[in-house]
N, C-alpha and C positions, 0 to 999 in steps of 0.2 A: 502493498498499499504504496503512497506518495505520504510522507514520514511530515510533511503539510499538513492535511488531511486524521484534522479527528472528527474519533467514533460520533458518531452524533443519534441516537439506535441509543435511548434510555435516561437519559437528563432530565434532571430535575430541573426547574420546569422541563415540559416537549422543546427541545427544538423550534428557533422562534425560523417564520420565513427566512432572513434574514443572516440567518445558524448556516442555509441551510442554501442558500442565495449562494454565501461565499465561498461553500464547500466545490459548489458546483466548478465556480471561477477560478478554483483550485486546478480543480480536475483536468478543466477543456484550455486553462495554460499547461497545467504540467507533460498534456499529451498532441497539443496542437503545436508546442512549441514555444508560441507568439503569447509574447510579453508587452509591449506594449502597441498596441488595435493603433494602426494601418484606413483610410480610407480604405483600401482592399478587401483589408479584412476582422472590421468588425461587425458588420451585417452578420457570416456565416458565427462569427465569436458569440459574440449577441445570443441566438438562432439556436446558437446547442449552448449553454449557457441558460436559455428556459427551461428547455428540454429537459437538461438534468435537473434542475430543478425542479420540477412539474417531478415525473418519474421517482427522481429522492423521493418528494413530499408524501406519494400515495404510498411505496410500497418503510418508510419509518411508518403508516398510518397502519397497514395489512400485515407489520408483523404483528408477534406477541409479546407480551410484555417482555422486558432480558427481566432477568434474577440477579446480575446484578451490573447499576452501575458502569457509566466506561470508567481508566481510573488513566484521560487526558478532561481539559476541561478543554472547552473550540475555542478558539483564540478570541473572538467577541465577548467576550465573563471571562476576560482573565485584569483585572483593576490594573497592568503596563499597557496593555492593548484599547483600552475604554479613556485614558487620560492623554494616548498619546492621539486617538481620534478628535476625543473633541477640543488637541493645540489645535487639528487642521479646519472642525466648520468656526 
């Protein structure tokens, strides 16, 4: 698994739409090799992110409950990441 993508199943509270999209975006970046969007890559990249986000959300809803929570915290829930995002805003 891509080391930057964290497990979203079994989070309390459940994974948010923002967390699911962030994981989808990381996945598409990894498999496509696209780090910076250009006019030529923007549309197919964003379409792939949208599709993977939708499929992932459906998968997380349909899977049974997890016995143990994930061992890592998604980046968007980490205080240092939240602080960095707040500074950018």
